[in-house]
C-alpha positions in Angstrom: 173.1 111.0 -0.3 175.8 113.3 1.0 175.9 114.5 4.5 174.9 118.0 3.5 171.9 116.8 1.6 170.8 114.6 4.6 171.1 117.6 7.0 169.2 119.9 4.6 166.5 117.2 4.3 166.3 116.8 8.1 166.2 120.5 8.7 163.4 120.9 6.1 161.5 118.0 7.7 161.8 119.6 11.2 160.7 123.0 9.9 157.7 121.4 8.1 156.6 119.6 11.3 156.9 122.9 13.3 154.9 124.7 10.6 152.2 122.0 10.6 152.0 122.2 14.4 151.6 126.0 14.3 148.8 125.6 11.7 147.0 123.0 13.7 147.4 125.0 16.9 145.6 128.0 15.3 142.8 126.0 13.7 140.7 125.5 16.8 140.8 129.2 17.5 139.2 130.0 14.2 136.3 127.6 15.0 135.9 128.8 18.6 132.6 130.4 19.3 133.7 132.0 22.5 134.3 135.7 22.5 137.8 137.0 23.0 138.9 138.4 26.4 138.5 141.9 25.0 135.0 141.1 23.6 134.0 139.6 27.0 135.3 142.8 28.8 133.4 145.0 26.3 130.2 143.0 26.8 130.6 143.3 30.6 131.3 147.0 30.5 128.2 147.7 28.4 126.1 146.3 31.3 127.4 148.9 33.7 126.0 152.5 34.1 127.6 155.0 31.7 129.5 156.8 34.4 131.0 153.6 35.9 131.7 152.4 32.3 133.7 155.5 31.5 135.6 155.4 34.8 136.5 151.7 34.4 137.6 152.3 30.8 139.9 155.1 31.9 141.3 152.9 34.7 141.9 149.9 32.4 143.7 152.3 30.0 145.9 153.3 33.0 146.6 149.6 33.8 147.5 148.8 30.2 149.8 151.9 30.0 151.6 150.8 33.1 152.5 147.5 31.4 153.3 148.9 28.0 157.1 149.5 28.6 157.6 145.9 29.9 155.4 144.6 27.1 157.6 146.3 24.5 160.7 144.9 26.2 159.1 141.4 26.0 158.4 141.8 22.3 162.0 142.8 21.7 163.2 139.9 23.9 161.0 137.5 21.9 162.4 138.7 18.7 165.9 138.2 20.0 165.0 134.7 21.2 163.7 133.9 17.7 166.9 135.3 16.2 169.0 133.1 18.5 166.8 130.1 17.6 167.5 130.5 13.9 171.2 131.4 14.3 173.9 129.1 13.1 175.5 127.6 15.2 172.7 127.4 17.8 173.8 128.8 21.1 171.7 126.9 23.6 173.0 128.9 26.6 172.2 132.3 25.0 168.8 131.0 24.0 168.1 129.8 27.6 169.3 133.2 29.0 166.9 135.0 26.6 164.0 132.8 27.6 164.8 133.6 31.3 164.8 137.3 30.4 161.4 137.0 28.9 160.1 135.3 32.0 161.6 138.1 34.2 160.0 140.7 32.0 156.6 139.0 32.2 156.9 139.0 36.0 157.9 142.6 35.9 155.0 143.5 33.7 152.5 141.7 36.0 154.0 143.4 39.1 153.7 146.8 37.5 150.1 146.2 36.4 149.2 144.6 39.7 150.6 147.7 41.5 148.6 150.0 39.2 145.4 148.0 39.9 146.0 148.2 43.7 146.4 152.0 43.4 143.3 152.3 41.3 140.9 150.3 43.5 141.9 152.2 46.6 139.6 155.0 45.3 136.7 152.6 44.5 133.8 151.7 46.7 133.4 148.1 47.7 130.7 147.6 45.1 133.0 149.1 42.4 135.9 146.9 43.5 133.6 143.8 43.1 132.6 144.9 39.6 136.2 145.6 38.7 137.3 142.2 39.9 134.4 140.6 38.0 135.7 142.3 34.8 139.2 140.9 35.4 138.0 137.4 36.2 138.5 134.8 33.5 135.7 132.4 32.7 136.3 128.8 33.6 137.7 126.7 30.8 135.1 125.7 28.3 132.5 128.1 29.6 130.5 129.9 27.0 129.1 133.3 27.5 125.9 134.4 25.9 
């Protein structure tokens, strides 16, 4: 085999292994009986009085809106990272810079959202803050909710 054929075969093999890994990585999710984070939040919100429910929905919308610009920047940065990953020749330094940029944007988004949450809960009673925190809390790994 020529060198070009060997490299093509190797690249094809690597891509097939990655594809197989992605497929296997998504399989358990399709069999998972646990509700998604959004479904868990909706279930929890439905247990609250209507007035509190409406207020919390409004506040969660504000938190999401605070993170939207950074979230969009992250999506753009991810697209660029994937472009760099597929580029020929592969520029490892540029790819590393892009991954660092994604990490910085993720940190920025969480700071923005955390600041928004802090502003929001200032107007809540202690009981409302507890309920709000419960809605944000993630269940322990492997926990199933009814």
